[in-house]
Every structure is written in C-alpha cells, then in structure tokens.
MIDREN-871092 format. One record per residue (C-alpha): residue number from 0; residue in three letters; x, y, z. Coordinates in steps of 0.001 Angstrom, whole numbers, plus 524288, in hexadecimal, padded with zeros to 5 digits. Layout:
// residues N
+-----+------+-------+-------+-------+
| pos | code |     X |     Y |     Z |
+-----+------+-------+-------+-------+
| NUM |  ala |     X |     Y |     Z |
...
+-----+------+-------+-------+-------+
// end
This chain:
// residues 83
+-----+------+-------+-------+-------+
| pos | code |     X |     Y |     Z |
+-----+------+-------+-------+-------+
|   0 |  met | 22D14 | 9D257 | 827A9 |
|   1 |  ser | 2203D | 9D609 | 82D41 |
|   2 |  lys | 21A0A | 9E34D | 82E18 |
|   3 |  lys | 22277 | 9EE5F | 8334B |
|   4 |  gly | 22EEC | 9E74A | 82F21 |
|   5 |  ile | 230B0 | 9DD6F | 83A0B |
|   6 |  ala | 23351 | 9CF58 | 83638 |
|   7 |  gly | 229C0 | 9C508 | 83B1A |
|   8 |  gly | 22B18 | 9B6C2 | 83E20 |
|   9 |  val | 229BA | 9AA8B | 835F7 |
|  10 |  val | 21C8B | 9A5F7 | 83ABD |
|  11 |  his | 2176E | 9B13E | 842B3 |
|  12 |  ser | 21484 | 9BF32 | 83E33 |
|  13 |  met | 219D4 | 9CAAA | 845E9 |
|  14 |  pro | 20F9A | 9CEF7 | 84FFD |
|  15 |  ala | 20D43 | 9DD9F | 850A5 |
|  16 |  asp | 210F2 | 9DECB | 85F13 |
|  17 |  leu | 21E00 | 9D826 | 85D15 |
|  18 |  arg | 22097 | 9E057 | 850E3 |
|  19 |  lys | 21E08 | 9EC9B | 858C5 |
|  20 |  ala | 22756 | 9E849 | 86397 |
|  21 |  leu | 2322F | 9E54E | 859DF |
|  22 |  met | 2301D | 9F21A | 85285 |
|  23 |  ser | 231D0 | 9F97A | 85F59 |
|  24 |  ala | 23EE2 | 9F2F6 | 86265 |
|  25 |  pro | 248CB | 9F4A1 | 85762 |
|  26 |  ala | 252CD | 9EBAB | 85E2F |
|  27 |  ala | 248DA | 9E098 | 85F20 |
|  28 |  arg | 244D0 | 9E2AA | 85107 |
|  29 |  val | 25310 | 9E158 | 84C69 |
|  30 |  val | 25430 | 9D41F | 85319 |
|  31 |  trp | 246AC | 9D027 | 84E2E |
|  32 |  glu | 24AB7 | 9D292 | 84017 |
|  33 |  asp | 2577A | 9CB18 | 8424F |
|  34 |  ile | 25157 | 9BE8B | 847A5 |
|  35 |  thr | 24C42 | 9B3D4 | 83E9E |
|  36 |  pro | 23DFB | 9B2E8 | 83A86 |
|  37 |  leu | 23CB9 | 9A6AE | 842F3 |
|  38 |  ala | 241CE | 9AE14 | 84EC0 |
|  39 |  arg | 23871 | 9B93E | 84C32 |
|  40 |  asn | 22D89 | 9AF10 | 84B4B |
|  41 |  glu | 2315A | 9A9EA | 858B5 |
|  42 |  trp | 23025 | 9B783 | 85ED8 |
|  43 |  ile | 2231B | 9BA1D | 8582C |
|  44 |  cys | 21D9B | 9ACEA | 85C23 |
|  45 |  trp | 2225C | 9AF34 | 86A07 |
|  46 |  val | 21AB6 | 9BBF1 | 86A60 |
|  47 |  leu | 20EAC | 9B5F7 | 86430 |
|  48 |  ser | 20E8E | 9A988 | 86C79 |
|  49 |  val | 20A21 | 9AFBE | 87934 |
|  50 |  lys | 1FC03 | 9B0E4 | 87D87 |
|  51 |  lys | 1FBA5 | 9BCE8 | 88654 |
|  52 |  pro | 1FD79 | 9CAB2 | 880DE |
|  53 |  glu | 20653 | 9CDEF | 88C8A |
|  54 |  thr | 20F6C | 9C2B2 | 88949 |
|  55 |  arg | 20F9C | 9C690 | 87AE9 |
|  56 |  thr | 21394 | 9D42A | 87EE4 |
|  57 |  leu | 21E95 | 9CEA1 | 88754 |
|  58 |  his | 22309 | 9C5DF | 87C01 |
|  59 |  ile | 22398 | 9D168 | 872C4 |
|  60 |  lys | 22B3A | 9D973 | 87CB2 |
|  61 |  arg | 23479 | 9CE28 | 87F2A |
|  62 |  thr | 2361D | 9CBC7 | 8706B |
|  63 |  arg | 23A60 | 9D9D3 | 86E94 |
|  64 |  glu | 2439B | 9D976 | 87A47 |
|  65 |  glu | 249AE | 9CC6F | 876D5 |
|  66 |  leu | 24BF0 | 9D01D | 868D1 |
|  67 |  ile | 252DE | 9DC71 | 86D92 |
|  68 |  glu | 25B47 | 9D383 | 87613 |
|  69 |  gly | 25EA1 | 9CBDE | 869D5 |
|  70 |  lys | 256B2 | 9BF9D | 86C46 |
|  71 |  arg | 25267 | 9B8E8 | 85FD7 |
|  72 |  arg | 247C9 | 9AFC4 | 864FE |
|  73 |  pro | 23E20 | 9AFBA | 8702A |
|  74 |  cys | 24438 | 9A950 | 87C29 |
|  75 |  cys | 23E49 | 99DDF | 8837D |
|  76 |  trp | 23392 | 99B1C | 8797A |
|  77 |  ala | 23188 | 98E3F | 8723D |
|  78 |  gly | 23021 | 9952D | 8654E |
|  79 |  cys | 22599 | 99784 | 85B30 |
|  80 |  pro | 21D27 | 98B77 | 8596B |
|  81 |  his | 218D4 | 9908F | 84C07 |
|  82 |  arg | 225DE | 98E48 | 84525 |
+-----+------+-------+-------+-------+
// end
C-alpha cells in the first residue's frame, strides 16, 4: 500500500490527484481495494497516459464514477503498455 493506505498498481505509483479523488469517495475506494493490482495499474496508467491537464481531470473523475458503478477496468482502452 502507498501512503494514506490506498493500494497502488504493479508498475505505476499512485498519483496524488487520483489518491485524493479515491479518498473522497468511499464507495470507489472499496472497489479500488477489491480489484487486482493489475487492474489498479490499468486505471493508474489510464490517468497518467493523457497529455492535457483537462483530460487527466476527466479521467480521474471518470475513474471515481466508474469504480462506484462497479467497473473493474477502464473501458475502451487498449491497456497499459508498461506491463
């Protein structure tokens, strides 16, 4: 687990902005802790892979929302190329 008690990914460390979003949404955090380290890595890489700050903000918001909905991986994304 990384700082503040949220598990990270396999390859990628938990970014502070994503950590903050998950800490503010207990339902998302429950799902986050239930998914595999590889699945967490996919979400983290999906957030880190964008170039624009606005897109990153949208990815973080969508990560939180989709985890609350019970989704376990980012939809419509080829996956982390760093595996």
